[in-house]
N, C-alpha and C positions, 0 to 999 in steps of 0.2 A: 511623199507629201507630209507625213507625220513629223519629219525633221524640220519642216519649214513653217507649217501652220501653228499658231499658238493653241494651247489646250482650250477645249470648250467647257471644262468643268471648273470647279473652284479649288482644285487641289494643286494648281500651279504646275510649274515646269518639272519639279522633282517628284510629283505625285504625293506631296505632303506639304505642310506649312511648318516653318521653323517653330512657330508658337505651339505646335502640337508636341514638341519634344521638351521635355522639362530640363622637356620634350626635345631634345636634340634632333636636328634635321637629318632625315635619312630617306632614301628612295629604295624600296624593295620590290623585286619582281618575283611573283610566285607563279610557277607554271605547273600545269597538270598534264600527265600523259596516261590517261585512263579511258575506259570505254564510255560510250554515251549512257546517259541515264543516271541512276542512283550513285555510282561511284563519284560523280562530280560533287555530290552534296557535302561530303566530308571536308573538302578543301574550301568550297565557296562559302559555307556557313559555319562549319565547326572550327575552322582555323582561327578566326578572330576570337572566338570564345576560348579556344585552346591557349592562345597567347596570353589573354587576360587571366586565365585560370592558373596556368602553370607558372607564370612569372609574377602573379599577383603578390606574392610574398616580398618581391623586390620593390615594385612600385605599381600601384593600381592606376589604370588609365582607361579612357573611353575609346570605343571603336565605332566608327561610322562606315557602313558598307553602302556604296553607291552601285547598284546592280540593275541589270536589265534582263535577268534570266528567269526569275521565279515570282509568281504572284503571291497574294496574301495567304491563300489556302495552303500552298506548298510550304511557305515559310512557317505557318502555324503547325504543320505536320512535323517539320524539322525540329522545332523547338518545344514540342509537346512534352518531352520527358526531362527538360532542363528546368532549373530553378529560375522561373520567370521574374520573381521578385528581386532576386540577386542581380540578374542581368539587366533589369529595366533601367537602372541608373548608369549602365556602362556600355550598352549596345544599342545602336540604331541602324535599321536597314530600310532602304527605300524600296517600295514596290516598283515594278517597272515604270519609269517615268512615261507620261503620256506621249511624249515626242522622242523617246529614246535618250541615250546619253549624248545629247547634243551640246557638247562643250563649245561648239562653234557659234552658239546662239548667246547673245549677251544676256537675255532674260534668264536662261538656264544658269549661267554663271553667277548672276546676281542673286538668285534665290539660293543657290548652293553656298555662296559666300555668307548669306544671312544665317543659314542652317549651321554652318561651321562656327560662326560667332556665338550662337545660342548654345550649342551642344559642347563646343570646345573639346573635340576628340584628340586623343594622343596618336591614333592611327586612322588613316583614311584609306579604305580599300576600294578599288575600282574593278568591276567585274562585268563583262569580260573586255579585254583590250580591243578585240576586233569589232566591238560595237562603237568604238570611238574613232577608228581610222577608216577612211574610205578606200585606201589603197595600201599596198605593201612597199611603196617607194620611200626612199630615205627622206625626201622632202615632206611627205605626209606624216611620217612618224615624228620628225623633229617639230613640225608645226603642232601636232597633238600634244607633245610634251610641253611646249610653250603655253598652250591653252590651259593645261592642268596647273602649271606653275603660276599662271596669272590669277587663278581663283583661290588656290590653296596658299595660305600665308607662308612666308619664308622667315628664316631666323632661328636662333637657338631654341626658342620655345615653340616652334612650328610642329605640326603633326608629321609623323612618318607617312610616306605615301607608298601604298602597296598596289601593284598592278597584277591582276590575275590574267594570264595569257595561256596559249596552247603551244604545244610542241608540234613540229611538222611530222608527217608520216615517215617513219624510218625507212631507209633503203633496205633492199633485200640483203640479209647477212650483216647489216650494220649493228655494231655492238658498242655502245657508248657508256662510260661511267665517269665518275669524278668530274674534273674540270671539262672533259669532253662533252658533257651533257649540255654545256652552254651552246654548242653548235646545233642542237636540236630545236632551238627556238624558232617558231614559225615567223616568217616575215623578214623585214630588214635587219641588218646587223645592229642597227641603232637600239633595238629592243634589248639587246644584251650589253651594249656599251654604256648606256645612260645610267642604269641602276648601279648602286654601290654594292648591292648584295642580290644574289639570285639563288633561289631554291627550285629544285625540280621534284615533283611527286610522280612516282611510277607505280602502277599496279604490280603486286607481287607475282602475279601470273596472268595468263590469258583466260583463265576460267571466268565465266560470266558471273559466278557466284562469289568470286574472290572479294574478301573484305579487308585484306591487308595491303598496305602500301609501303614503299621504300622512299624515304625522305633524304635528299642529298643537297648540301650546299655546294654549288659549283663555282661561286664567285663571292668574295668578301673583301672589299677594299679596305676595311677597317680592322681586320684581324684574321685569325686562322679560319680555315674552312670547317674544321670540326669533323667528327665522325658521322657517317651516315647512320640512319636509324630506321627501324621497322615499327609500324603502328597498325592498329585495328580501327577501322572506321566504325564508330558507334553513332547513335542518334545525337548529333551535336558536339561530340567530343572524340578525341583520339585516345586510345589506350595503348601503352607500349607492348611490344611483342618481345619478351625476354629471351626466348629460345629460337629465334628466327634462323633458318638454315642458310647461312651466308655462303657456305661452300657451294651449294646448289645454285644460288644466285650468281656467284662469281663465274660459274662454269658456262651458263647460258642465259643469264638474266631472268631466270624463272625460278621462283622458290618452289619447294616441294609442296604439291597440293595435299591438303588434309582431306582425304576422302572417307567414304563410309567404311573402308577396310580397317580404319584405325579404331573403330568402336569395339569389335570383338577382341582386339588385342588389349584394349584397356580393361575389358571385363575379365579376360583370362589372367592378366597381370594382377588383378585385385581379388583373386579368390574365386572367380567364376560367377559372382553375382554382385551387381552394383545398383543402388537406388538411382532413380531417374535424375534427381537433382545433383547427386554426386557425379553421375556419369556425365551430365551436361557440363559441370564445372571442370572436370578433367579434360574434356574435349576442348573447352575454352582455353585451358592452359596450354594447348598446343598452338595457340595463336589464331583463333577464329572468333567471330562474334557469337553472342548467345543465340541469335537467330540461326546462324549457320550450324551451331552445335545441335540444336533441335532438328534441323534438316538432316544432318548426318545420322542421327538416331533413327529418324523415319526411314531414310534410305536403307540403313542396315536391316531394319525390320522387313521392308519390302523384298530385300535380297535374301531373306531368311538366314541372315548371319547371326541374328539375335532374336530373342523372344521375351515378352513381358510376363512374369509370373505374378498374378494378382495376390496369391497367398503370401508371397514373400515381399510383395511391393517392390520388386527389383527386376532388372534385366539380366538374363542369362544367355549363354551361348545356345544357338539353335541345336 
């Protein structure tokens, strides 16, 4: 019913008013293959910031994210550690629209068109794809793409269109990499054939506390695919992992887990005593987030692998 009835509040079909907000044509498909929950955050909210941040020296542009996944409180949490003053002029995110991502409603498309005219973004991200389509049939996918094209301007100065989708559940023993990742897209083949560029994000391991991801371009109609890369999900941004274990990843698609056993090895290698902050930094250097680094220290203490000496203000081997 929510997709049919007009909203009963004054926030309109998008959940906001364009008045509240103060380009070479491309169509990108961004897919994730991660567990439910926090791992999705890095792609859905940090990626637009990542694009503007790392490519900002080339050309600054605005990003509009049309999403139906997270409310205002969740968004506030995700952006709490970022430079809000810097981002305010370049990023806009819709709260979940009252009636969903109903591109099939002319009222929704009209208000979105007004928001695009006011904000003038360089990239428009739509998240998630399965909130737009009613079925996985080719006809439904083609019709949805046409609705998106109808509301987002075309031409040389038009914004790039990014669609965040999901991959299907892999078959038993299935091992895909490179261009073959394109076959993992969930739904109709249209999802992979329409975009000019497709990226797939995979969790570096099945560990529920895994913070690292592997980023691969598996389609690029306008150039080379480029090398895959490994990153750490932080609050709102991705940091590169310089020493990612690609040999382990190539063998079974799983990177070596950085567990608590790494902590005593670091202490032993550094003279038998390491200050807390230095120990944390060295664990981070192995390719984990700061939160995970602290967690590994706590785990090592519980396992009696290390102990904290107050007199030295440092950790030692147990």
